[in-house]
C-alpha positions in Angstrom: -12.8 27.8 8.3 -9.9 26.6 10.6 -9.8 22.9 11.0 -8.0 21.5 14.4 -7.3 18.3 14.0 -4.8 16.2 16.4 -3.9 12.9 15.6 -1.2 10.4 17.3 -0.5 9.1 13.9 2.9 8.2 15.4 1.5 6.1 18.5 -0.6 4.0 16.0 2.3 3.6 13.3 4.3 2.4 15.9 2.4 -0.5 17.2 1.4 -2.0 14.0 3.7 -1.2 11.0 2.0 -4.0 8.3 -0.5 -2.6 6.0 -3.1 -5.6 7.5 -2.8 -3.6 10.6 -2.6 -0.2 9.6 -5.9 0.2 8.4 -8.4 -0.5 11.7 -6.0 1.6 13.5 -5.4 4.6 11.3 -9.4 4.4 10.5 -9.9 4.6 14.3 -7.5 8.1 14.4 -9.0 9.4 11.2 -12.4 8.7 12.2 -11.9 10.8 15.9 -10.1 13.7 13.8 -13.0 13.6 11.5 -16.1 14.1 13.6 -14.2 17.0 15.2 -13.5 18.6 12.1 -16.6 18.1 10.0 -18.3 19.6 12.6 -16.5 22.9 12.2 -15.8 23.1 8.6 -18.7 20.6 6.8 -17.5 20.6 3.2 -13.9 21.5 3.3 -12.9 17.7 2.5 -9.9 18.9 0.1 -8.4 21.3 2.7 -8.8 18.1 5.8 -7.3 16.2 3.2 -3.9 18.5 3.0 -4.0 19.6 6.6 -4.0 15.4 7.5 -1.3 14.5 4.8 1.1 17.4 6.0 0.7 16.0 9.4 1.3 12.4 8.5 4.3 13.7 6.8 5.8 15.0 10.0 4.9 12.3 12.0 5.8 9.6 10.4 8.4 7.2 11.5 12.0 7.3 9.3 12.2 3.6 9.6 9.6 2.6 7.1 11.6 1.9 3.6 9.5 3.4 0.7 7.5 0.3 0.4 6.0 0.7 3.1 5.8 4.0 2.7 3.5 3.6 -0.7 1.2 1.0 1.6 1.1 2.8 4.5 -0.7 6.0 1.9 -2.7 4.1 0.0 -4.4 2.4 3.4 -5.1 5.8 5.1 -6.0 7.3 1.6 -8.7 4.7 1.6 -9.8 5.8 5.3 -9.9 9.1 4.8 -12.3 8.7 1.5 -14.6 6.3 3.2 -14.9 8.1 6.5 -15.0 11.7 5.0 -17.1 10.7 1.9 -20.1 9.2 4.2 -20.0 11.8 6.9 -20.1 14.4 4.0 -22.9 12.7 2.4 -24.7 12.5 5.3 -24.4 15.8 6.9 -25.1 17.8 3.2 -28.3 15.0 3.2 -29.6 16.3 6.3 -28.9 20.0 5.6 -31.2 20.0 2.8 -33.6 18.0 4.2 -34.0 20.9 7.1 -33.8 23.4 4.4 -36.8 22.2 2.1 -38.6 21.1 4.9 -38.8 24.7 6.2 -39.9 25.7 2.5 -42.1 23.2 1.5 -43.5 20.8 4.6 -46.2 19.6 2.8 -45.4 17.2 -0.1 -46.7 14.1 -1.5 -44.0 11.2 -1.0 -45.0 9.8 -4.6 -46.5 11.4 -7.4 -48.1 9.9 -10.6 -45.9 11.2 -13.9 -49.3 12.4 -15.2 -50.3 14.4 -12.0 -46.6 16.0 -12.1 -47.7 16.9 -16.1 -51.0 18.5 -14.9 -49.2 20.9 -12.1 -46.8 21.9 -14.8 -49.2 23.3 -16.4 -50.7 25.4 -13.4 -47.4 25.9 -12.7 -46.6 27.6 -16.4 -50.1 29.2 -16.1 -51.7 27.5 -19.2 -55.2 27.2 -19.9 -56.4 23.8 -20.8 -56.3 25.0 -24.7 -52.6 26.4 -24.3 -49.6 24.0 -25.3 -46.5 23.6 -23.4 -43.0 21.3 -24.4 -43.0 18.0 -22.0 -41.0 15.3 -23.4 -40.3 12.1 -22.1 -37.6 10.1 -23.2 -37.7 6.5 -22.0 -34.1 4.5 -20.8 -33.8 0.9 -22.2 -33.1 0.0 -18.2 -35.6 1.8 -16.9 -36.8 5.2 -16.2 -35.7 7.8 -17.9 -35.8 11.4 -18.7 -38.0 13.9 -18.3 -38.2 18.0 -20.3 -40.6 20.7 -19.4 -41.1 24.2 -20.7 -43.8 26.6 -20.8 -42.0 27.8 -24.5 -44.3 24.9 -27.0 -41.6 26.2 -28.9 -38.9 24.6 -27.1 -36.2 23.3 -29.4 -35.0 20.1 -27.6 -35.1 18.5 -24.0 -31.3 20.0 -23.4 -32.6 23.8 -23.4 -35.7 23.0 -21.4 -36.4 24.9 -18.4 -36.4 21.9 -16.6 -35.1 18.6 -16.7 -35.4 15.4 -14.7 -33.5 12.0 -14.5 -35.8 9.5 -13.2 -34.6 6.3 -12.2 -36.1 3.1 -12.6 -37.9 3.1 -9.5 -39.1 6.4 -9.7 -36.3 8.6 -7.2 -34.7 11.4 -9.3 -31.2 12.1 -8.6 -30.7 14.7 -11.0 -32.7 18.1 -11.5 -32.5 21.4 -13.8 -34.7 24.2 -12.5 -34.8 27.2 -14.9 -32.1 25.9 -16.8 -29.7 25.3 -14.0 -28.7 22.2 -12.3 -29.6 21.9 -9.0 -27.0 21.4 -6.0 -26.0 20.9 -2.6 -24.4 24.3 -3.1 -27.0 26.3 -4.9 -30.7 25.2 -3.6 -32.5 27.6 -5.6 -35.9 29.5 -3.8 -39.2 27.3 -4.1 -41.3 29.6 -6.0 -44.7 27.8 -6.3 -45.9 24.1 -6.2 -44.3 22.7 -9.2 -41.1 24.2 -7.8 -42.0 22.6 -4.4 -42.1 19.5 -6.1 -39.4 19.7 -8.1 -37.1 20.1 -4.8 -38.7 17.7 -2.5 -37.7 15.2 -5.7 -33.9 16.5 -5.7 -33.6 15.7 -1.8 -35.9 12.4 -2.2 -39.0 13.3 -0.2 -41.1 12.5 -3.2 -40.4 9.7 -6.2 -42.2 9.0 -9.7 -44.8 6.6 -10.4 -44.2 6.3 -14.0 -47.7 5.7 -15.1 -48.0 7.2 -18.8 -45.9 6.6 -21.6 -44.1 9.3 -23.8 -46.5 9.7 -26.5 -49.0 10.6 -23.1 -46.9 13.0 -22.0 -46.3 15.0 -25.1 -50.5 14.5 -25.7 -51.6 15.9 -22.1 -49.2 19.0 -22.4 -50.8 19.4 -25.6 -54.5 21.5 -26.3 -56.7 19.4 -23.7 -60.5 20.9 -25.1 -60.1 18.7 -28.1 -60.6 15.9 -25.4 
């Protein structure tokens, strides 16, 4: 997709050649350009940077010495990184929320870890007398890592089909489904309640209340008829 970017950098530089004054002026110019560019091509940050830097080389006044050019480049790159990262993050989050809401409109804001293990049992189609793999490793800073797999003989948490990284406040900042990491560019389809919850956790709509410890997690994944 072609990016149309028109910057009046030469005018901005002629008015303010000092690094202290360049920042706010350049950020304003870059902000306007990025707003237009992002609407046309979300996620094309690398191409945008190349195009912008090419225009900078063409419009930069020749009177700047090497030291001034270095300072200018530093200020410009910082402005670009700040604005583009913010725009991309907001756009990606909004897009993911829209997709997930259309697929899984009814998800809880919070689910207990004990309840999630029960949902996993249902999602794996396991009866109360059947076992499945569930391993929770606590972090010394709070939160931890949860691994789930329908195969009770799963070799390790890293080979499990489902793997969640959970912060101390219960938000999930990393998700693996069917052994594949979930990313904005590869959002899998939600098949069943378990998948819906996992995707909802990934986009921040559902958090986990850590109400049980690692031993209890493994216990809930075992044979429940003896309890």
